[in-house]
N, C-alpha and C positions, 0 to 999 in steps of 0.2 A: 210322424211317430216311429216309422219303420227305420229311419236312418239315425236317430239320435244315439242308440246304444253303440253302434260302430263308431260314430263320430266322437263319442265320449272316450272310447278306448284310444282312438287316434290322437285326441287331445292329451290324454295321459302320456302317450308315447312322446309327443312334442315337448311336454313339460319336463319329462325325465331327461330328454336331451339337453334342454335349456339349463336345468339345474346341474347336470353333469358338467357343462362348460363352466358355470360359475364356481363349482366346487373344485374343479381341476385347477382353475386359476388361483383359488384361495389356498391351495396346498392340501387338498383331501383326495388324493388319487384313488384310493380304494373305494370310497363312497361314490366318486365320479364313475368308476368302472362298473360298479353294481347298478347304477342308474341306467347306464347304457344297456346292460343285460336285461333289466326290467323293461326297458323300452322295447327290446326285441321280443319279449314275452307278450306284451300288449299288442305289438304289431302282428304277431302270429295269429291272433284271434279276431282282430277287427274285420278282416275280410271274410272270415268264416261266418261271423255273426251277421254281417251285411247280407251275405248270400242266403243264410238260413232264414232271415226275416224278410227276404225279398227287398232289401233296401239298398242294393248296389246302384250307385249313381256316378256320373262323370265327376261331380263335385267331390264325392268321397274318394275317388281314385286320385284326383289332383291333391286333395288335402292330405291323403296318406303319403304321397310322394314328397310333399313339402316337409311333413313331419319326419319322414325317413332321412331326408337330406340333412336335417339338423342333428338327429339322434345317431345316425350311422355314417355320416360323412364329416360334419363339422366337429361334433363332440369327440370322436376318436382322434381326429387330427389335433385338436387342442390338448387332449389328454397326453398323447405321446410326445408332443412338443414340450409340455411342462415337465414330464418325468424323465425324459431322456435326451432331447435334442435342442433345448433352448440355448445351450452354451456353444453349439456348433455353428451359430450364425446362419449364413446362407445355405449350407448343406442341410442343416437341421430344418430350416423352413421348407426346403424341397421335399424332404421325407414326410414332414407333417402335412404338406399340401397334397400328397399322393392320394390318401383315402378320400379327401374332399373332392378332388377332380374326378377320380374314377367312380365314386358313388354317384356323382351327378350324371356322368355318361351312362351308367347302368340304368338309373331311374328313368332318364329320358328315353332310352331305348325300350325299356319295359313298358312305358306308357304308350309308345307308338305301336308296339306289338302285343299289347295286352290281350289275353284270351282267357275268359272266365272258365272255359272248359278244360284248360291245361292244368295238370296236377304236378308236372315236373318243371324245372327251371332250366333256362339256358344261361350257363354261368353260375358262379357262386352267388347266393342271395346276399344282399347288403346287410341284413340282420346277423347272419352267420359270420360274415366278414368282421363286422363291428364286435360281435360277441367274442370272437377269437382274440382280437386285440385287447379288448377290455378285460377279459378273464386272464390273459397273460400278465397284464399289469397287476391285477389283484393277486394272482398267484406269486408273482415276483416279490411283492411287498409282504405277503404272508410268510414266505420262506426266507428271503434274504433282507427284507426291510428296504429294498431299493431295486432298481433295474440293474441286474448284475452284468448284463452284456447288451449294450444298445445295438450292436451289430445284429444280434439274433432278432431283436424286435424290428429293426429295419428290414431284415429279410422276410419276416413274417408279414409285415405291412405290404411289401412289394409283391410277394407271392399271392396273397389273398386278393390284392387289388387287381392283379393281372387275371386271376381266375374269375373275378367279378365281371369283367368286360369280355371274357372269352366266349366262344360258342360251344364250350364243353357242356354236355348235359349233366345236370344234377337232379337227384330225386327231390320232389317236393315233400311237404309235411304229409303224414298219413291222415286218412279220414279216421276220426276218433270213434271207431267201432270195432268190436271183436267178431262181428258176424261176416266179415269178408275174409275168407281163407286166402292163402297165397301171399302175394307180394305185399299187399297193404297190411296184412296181419303181422308179417315179419317186421315191417317198419314200425308198427305200433309197439310190439314187444321190445324192439331195439331202443325205441324212444323211452319206454318205461324203465328199462335197465339203466340207460344213461342218466335219467332223472334220479333214480335211487342212488347211483354212484355219486352224483353231485351233492345230494342231500346228506351223504355220509360226512363230508367235510367240504362245504362249499368253497371256501377260499382256495384250497389246494386242489380240489378235484374238478372244478368247473372247466378249467382250460383243457385238461386231458380228455374229459368227456366230450367237449365240443370238437376237439381235434380228431377224436376217433370217429365221431359222427360225420365230419367233413371228409375224412379219409375214406370211410365206408361209402359215402356218396360218390366220391371220385372213382373208386373201384367199380361201383355199380354202374355209374355213367359210362365208364370205359367199356365194360362188358356189353352193355346195351348198344353202344355205338358200334362195337365190333360185330355183334350179332346182326344189327341192322345193315351194316355194310356187306356182310356175308349173304344176307337174304337178298339184298339188291343185286349183288353179283350173280346169284343164282337166277334171279328173274331176267337179268340181261342175257345170261347164257341161254336160257330157254327161248327168249325172243329171237336170238341169233340163229338157234337151231330151226325155229319155225320159218325164218326168212330164207334159210338155205334149202328147205324142202322145195322140190319142183312143183309149181302150181299146175293143177290139171287144166287141160285145154279142151273146152267144149266146142266142138265144131258144128253141132246141130245135125239135123237130118238132111240128107241130100234128096 
């Protein structure tokens, strides 16, 4: 009974990805893009609910990864192929395959190194990667009625895919509480502001909001990495100073 709420959300994530693939093939890119975005929302809560109810299991981890592979790897690949790259033949297939391959690599690495205590990510998370791609497609169709520049989309796919498999640190989702001052509270407020901005005009504002969230995460991760490196350098310098000090020689009593 403890596992079924989280597994239900994971099932919804998987079904959203599957329906997104079908709708992209049938020529409904905006709905397909929104389904990927909704899958990422469901994915954001299944793990939290599993931990809250004490229902985290190995099965749940594997089920979640399989669902993520469909929703954040295959579905974005099919979507971008249908809207921008299907006429490019082999080069288009290569671009569309990039999110599929890189998402699989990231999820496999995440499963091997999974740590329930960690609140931050190594590399860009696959839901954010897929959300950026899907929301870009939705915004393009809302503004221009098509993908105005496929090169921009290809660049976005390549950049976010590389960030997914990188070792660069990214902040994780905040704990949903206002009782923790400091870093977590800043993340909560930032997330609320982003959601308000998206709700104002979802088709046009979702991509800019997610892009700002990812950019802020990149800057935060860079600052934390620099501070950690500086702290490690100071520790090494102190250790070197200790090693240089002459050791006292105790000769004992004669």
